[in-house]
N, C-alpha and C positions, 0 to 999 in steps of 0.2 A: 608426612608420607608414611605408608605402611611399614617400609623397612626400618625407618627411624623409630617408629613406635615400638616395633618388635625388638630393636636393639636396646631401647630404653627399658622395656619390660624385662629383658634378660639381665641387664645390669642391676636393676632393682631386685630381681630374684636372687642374683648372685650375692648381693650385699646381705639380704635377709638370711640366706643359707650360711654365710660367713658368721653373722651374729649368732645364729643358732648353734653353730659349731663351737664358737668360743664359750658360750654359756654352758653347753653340754660338757665340754672339757673341764671347766671349773667345777661343775656339779659332780662330775665323776671323780676328780681328784679329791674333792671335799669328802665324798662318801667313802672313798678308799682310805683316806687318812683316818677317818673316824673309826675304821675297823683295823687299823694298823697297830704297831707296837706302842710302847709306853709314851705318854704325852710328856712334853717338856714343861718345866716350871715357867710361868709367865713372869715378866719383870714389870712391876707397876710403874717404874720410872722410864721404861722404854718408850721411845717416841718415833712415830712415823708421820709423814705429811698428813695433816688434818686429823691426827689422832694423838691427843685431844685438841691441839692447837695447830697453828699454821706450819710450824717448824718441826724438824726431825733431829735425831741425834746421829752420832758418827759410828754407831755399832750396827752390825749386820747379822742376818740370820746365820746361826752356826752351820758349819759344813755338814751336809747330810740331813738337815732339817728342812721342813716346809712350813711356811706361815701363810695362812689365809686370812684375809681381812676385807671388810667393807667399810667405807667411810663416806659420809655425806656432809656437804657444806652449803649452807644457804646464806646469801649476802643480800642485804637490803640497803640501798643507798639513801642518802638524806632526802632525795627527791621522790622516793617511793619505788624506783625501779629495782628489780630484784634479779638474782641469778642463783641457780642451784646446780651443783655438780657433784658427781660421786659415782660409786660403783664398786664392784669387787676387784680384788687383786690377789695374785698368787706370787709368793716370794720363795725362791729356791736358794739355799745356802750351798755354796761351792767351795772347793779347796782354795787356800790362799786368802781367806777373809774376803771373798767376793760374793755378792748377792745379785741374782738375776730375777727380775720381776716383770710381770705382764699385767696390764690393767686396761680394760675398756672403760673409758670415762664418758658418762652421759652429761649433757649440759642442756639446760633450758631456762627460759626467763626472757624479760624484756630489756635487760641491761645491754649496753653497747658491746660488752666484752663477750657475749654469748654468740658463738658461730657454729654450733652443732657439736657432734660427738667426736671423740678422739680415742684411737687405740694406741696405747703407749707401751714401749719396752724400755727398761732401765737397767743399767749396770752400775753397781756401787762397789767401790774398792776401799776397804779400810786399810790404807797403806801404812798407818802408824798406830800401834797399840798404845793404850794409855799407860803412862808411867807415873812415877811419884810427882814429877814436876811438869811433865809433858802431857798435853791432852791427846785423846784419840782423834785421829784425823781421817776424813773420808772424802773421796771425790766421786761424783756421780755424773753419768752421761745419760741423757734422756732423749728419746725420739718419739714424737707423737704424730700419728697419721690420721687424717680425718676420715670418717665414714658416715654414711647417711646423708641427708640433705641439709642445706643451710650453712655449709662449711665454706672455708676458704682454702688455706694451705696448711702444710705440716709445720711443726715446731721442733726446734732443737734447743736443749738446755744443758748447761754445765753448772754444777753445784759444788761448793766446797763447804764442808761441815767439820767443826771441831767441838769436842765434848770433853769436859773434865769433871771428875768427882772431887768434891771438896773434903776429902778424907780417904782413908784406906779401906774402909768397910764397904760392903755392897749397899748398905743402908744410907751412906753419906749423900747429902744433897749434890746435885749436878748443875753445871752451867754450860752453856754452849753458844756458838755463833753459827750462822749460815749466810753464805754469800752466793747469789745465783745470777746467771746471765742467760737470757732467752732470746732466740732469734726466730721470728715468724716469717713465713714465706707467703707471697701473694696477698699482702695486706691492703686495706683500703687506703686512699690518699691521705686521710686524716688520722691514720694509725701509726704508731711507732713500730718499725720492724724489729728493733732491738730494745730490750728492757732489762733493768737490773733490779735486784731485791737484796736487802740486807736485814738481818734480824738477830736478836738475842733471846735466849730462852733459859729458864731455870726450872728445876723440879726438886721437890723434897717430900719425903714420906710423912703422912699425917696419921698413919696406921700401918700395921704389918702388911696389909694388902691394898693400900690406897695411897696414891701420890697426888699432890697438888702441883699443877704446872702453870706457868705464866710466860708469855712472850711479848715482845714489841717488834713490829715489822714496819719497815719503810720501803716503798717501792714505787717505780714508775707505773702509771696507769697505761692501759692499752690505747685508748683514744683521747682521753682528756689530757691536755698538755700541762699536767701538774703532777705532784707527788702525792702518794697515798700513805697514811700512817694509821696503824691499828695497834691496840693493846688487847690481848686475849688472855683468858684464864680458864682453866679446865681441870679435869681429873681423870685418872686411870684407876680402875678398880678391878681386882682379880676376883672373878666369880668362883672359879675353880682353877686348879693348877695350870690348865692350858688355855683358859678363856679369860680375856680382858675386855671390859666395856669402857668406853670413853665418852666424854661429853665436854663441851666447852662453849663459851660465849665471848664475843669480842665486840669492842666499840671503837669507832673512829675518833681521832683527836685532831685538833687544829682545823684545817679545812674540811676534814671528813667528819666533823662533829655531827651527830645525829644518825650516822650510819651504823648498822649492827650486822653481825654474822654469827651463825650458830653451827656448831660441830656436833656430830654424833657418829659413833662407830663401834665396831666389834672386831676383835682379833683372836685368832686361834693358832697356836703353835704346836707342831708335832714333836715327838721324840725323833730319834734317828730312824729314818725310813729308807735312806739310800745307804746300804751297807758298803763299807769300803771307802767312803768319801771322807 
């Protein structure tokens, strides 16, 4: 009917305008930060999700700083089906060792786990600083809402991360664990509404500006009623004080033998731009 077509057209137009607005905001913040004050020194051992491997660390963006990053991950299953996901993210450092981030995630491919795009908001709280014998600890709450076509429902995730330096210096190797639980809404009958993931990660410097990173991840798959196991290896390299590039390669083990995934990303960290925080 004409009114239904008109309503559908308006909804599609609204989604397009929202996507354009998010992109314009990210570009504006990026341009503003590039003309801002002194840049921060990048950390070659610093980890974010998919930069350069699947897991992240328990440290957050310092208060008053902004980090901009883009990360892409391509996964190819043993049967040849693939998925690609990624996009830009903006991370804001707040008082109390809290980080707030926003990320529109694009997804495409013919794998069963691909359901369209997700716009995510995440709050990370580093509730325990690293001590001599105690690791840094972080808890993260994530909400992802679908946008565009081909999607189903939103997702909620809770993550616990612990990271420990194996020494007192900034250059010491680091090890960490991550445990995550995800709840998806309006799933298909053959999908899991709830899934868990657990992994271990380590990093060490192989040069003053380069770190080698490796992780092992075990998790429940979305549709297939079995577990998935991957081993990833990657690197972080500081191009200049504020800019870090990342790359990684992963392979499936056991029942996932033959599956591969590739990571690539870029991260830029500002100096203090929010005075007084």
